Each structure stands twice: as C-alpha cells, then as structure tokens.
C-alpha positions in Angstrom: -23.3 -5.6 47.8 -24.9 -2.6 47.7 -28.1 -4.4 45.8 -28.2 -7.3 48.2 -28.0 -5.1 51.4 -30.9 -3.0 50.0 -33.1 -6.0 49.5 -31.9 -7.7 52.4 -33.4 -3.8 54.4 -36.2 -4.0 51.8 -37.8 -7.1 53.1 -37.1 -6.4 56.5 -37.3 -3.0 57.2 -37.0 -3.6 61.5 -33.8 -5.1 61.0 -30.2 -4.2 62.8 -27.5 -3.2 61.6 -25.7 -6.3 63.4 -28.4 -8.8 61.6 -27.5 -7.2 58.7 -24.1 -8.1 59.0 -24.6 -11.2 59.3 -27.0 -11.9 56.8 -24.3 -9.9 54.2 -20.8 -11.5 56.1 -18.9 -8.4 57.1 -17.9 -6.5 60.0 -21.0 -4.4 61.5 -18.9 -1.1 60.6 -19.1 -2.3 57.2 -22.7 -3.1 57.4 -23.3 0.2 58.8 -21.0 2.4 55.9 -23.4 0.3 53.2 -27.0 1.4 55.6 -25.6 5.1 55.2 -24.1 4.1 51.5 -27.9 3.6 50.8 -29.0 6.7 52.0 -31.0 4.5 55.1 -31.6 6.2 58.3 -34.2 4.4 61.6 -36.8 6.5 62.5 -39.4 5.9 65.0 -43.1 5.3 63.7 -45.5 8.1 64.9 -48.4 7.3 67.4 -52.2 7.8 66.6 -54.4 6.9 69.4 -57.0 5.5 66.5 -57.5 5.4 63.0 -61.2 7.2 61.6 -63.0 5.4 59.8 -65.0 7.8 56.9 -68.1 7.3 58.8 -66.0 9.4 61.4 -64.6 11.5 59.6 -67.8 12.9 58.6 -69.2 12.7 61.5 -66.6 15.0 62.9 -66.6 17.8 60.3 -70.3 17.6 60.3 -69.9 18.9 64.5 -66.8 21.1 63.5 -69.3 23.0 61.1 -72.2 23.2 63.1 -69.6 24.5 65.5 -69.1 26.9 63.6 -72.0 28.1 62.4 -73.4 28.9 66.3 -70.2 30.6 67.1 -71.1 32.9 63.9 -74.6 33.6 64.7 -73.6 33.9 69.0 -70.0 35.5 68.8 -68.5 35.6 72.0 -71.5 34.1 73.7 -71.0 31.3 72.6 -67.7 30.7 73.5 -67.7 31.9 77.6 -70.0 28.4 77.6 -68.2 26.1 76.5 -66.7 23.8 79.4 -63.6 21.4 78.5 -62.0 18.8 80.7 -59.2 16.6 80.9 -57.2 14.2 83.2 -54.2 12.6 83.8 -52.4 10.3 86.5 -50.4 11.7 88.9 -47.8 9.3 90.6 -47.9 9.3 95.0 -44.1 9.2 94.9 -40.6 11.4 93.2 -38.2 8.8 91.8 -34.9 10.5 92.1 -33.2 10.6 88.9 -29.9 8.8 87.4 -28.2 11.8 87.1 -29.1 13.0 91.6 -28.2 9.4 92.6 -24.8 10.0 91.3 -21.8 10.0 93.4 -17.8 10.4 93.4 -16.6 6.8 94.0 -12.8 5.6 93.9 -12.2 2.7 91.4 -11.7 0.1 93.9 -15.5 1.3 95.0 -18.1 -1.3 94.6 -20.5 0.1 91.7 -23.5 1.7 93.8 -26.9 -0.1 92.5 -30.5 1.5 91.5 -33.2 -0.8 91.6 -36.6 0.3 89.7 -39.2 2.0 92.2 -42.1 0.3 92.4 -45.5 1.5 91.8 -46.7 0.6 95.2 -46.1 4.4 95.4 -49.8 4.6 94.2 -51.3 6.9 91.9 -54.0 9.2 91.5 -56.4 10.4 88.7 -56.8 14.1 88.4 -59.4 15.6 86.3 -60.2 19.1 85.5 -63.4 20.9 84.1 -62.3 24.9 83.1 -64.0 27.2 80.9 -63.2 31.2 80.0 -62.9 32.0 83.3 -60.7 29.5 84.7 -61.2 26.2 86.6 -64.2 25.2 87.8 -64.2 21.8 89.0 -60.5 19.3 90.6 -61.1 15.9 91.0 -58.9 13.0 92.3 -59.6 9.7 93.0 -57.6 6.6 94.0 
C-alpha cells in the first residue's frame, strides 16, 4: 500500500489526500496516515518575479562591481547622491475584518451575512523617492 501511494504521489505532486484516498480505496484518515508514514508534507512554492538568464546575471554582477568600485573611490559622498524609490497601490476604503464583524447571537438568530467589499471604492498609486537626507518626492495618481 505504501509503495502504491508513493507511486501515485510521485506521478502527481498536487494530489490531495482525498483524491489519494479514492485511488487507494481507503478512508481520508488512512490516506493521511499513509502520507505521514511516507514522510510527505505540503509546501508552497516560492514566488520569484522572474527567472534570470545568464546574460541578466552577468549584467547585474557587472553593475554591482561598478557601484562597489565607485564607492571605494568616492566613499560616503557617493552614497549621499543615490536616490531610490518605490511604489504601491493604496485603497480608498478600509474593509471591516472578520473579527471586527463578530457579534453575539442566540442559537435561533439568523446568521449574519458578510459580503465581499467591491473594488469600486478606488485605489491610488503612491510613488515615493528618497535619498540619504530623507523623502524627496511623494506622488499620488488614481
């Protein structure tokens, strides 16, 4: 049974315990016990923005080496001229969390319904630039 389960998992790493139980004709609890006995655990894949090519890696290494050479030559004066920035979306609304919406009810009370917040409230792109002395520019666009 363990070898059969191991083969099924190797064939499809995304299989659920319920699907494995159906294929092995066992209960879901037994399937979980088999998975534990085989030493498997569910893990999520790490997300990377993009996969770098060898050329991209070479260019990044060359740029970093050039920046280090400039820092060695100019010191702190070089760092004080660097300006960097970041941007993020900010939403116009603050949705109520699940905990904030909790209420006391009698067993006979109807259940409260919580609807998904619509995105019609809008959002703003906030861009911030700063340097060694602090924030230089904050820009907001809808």
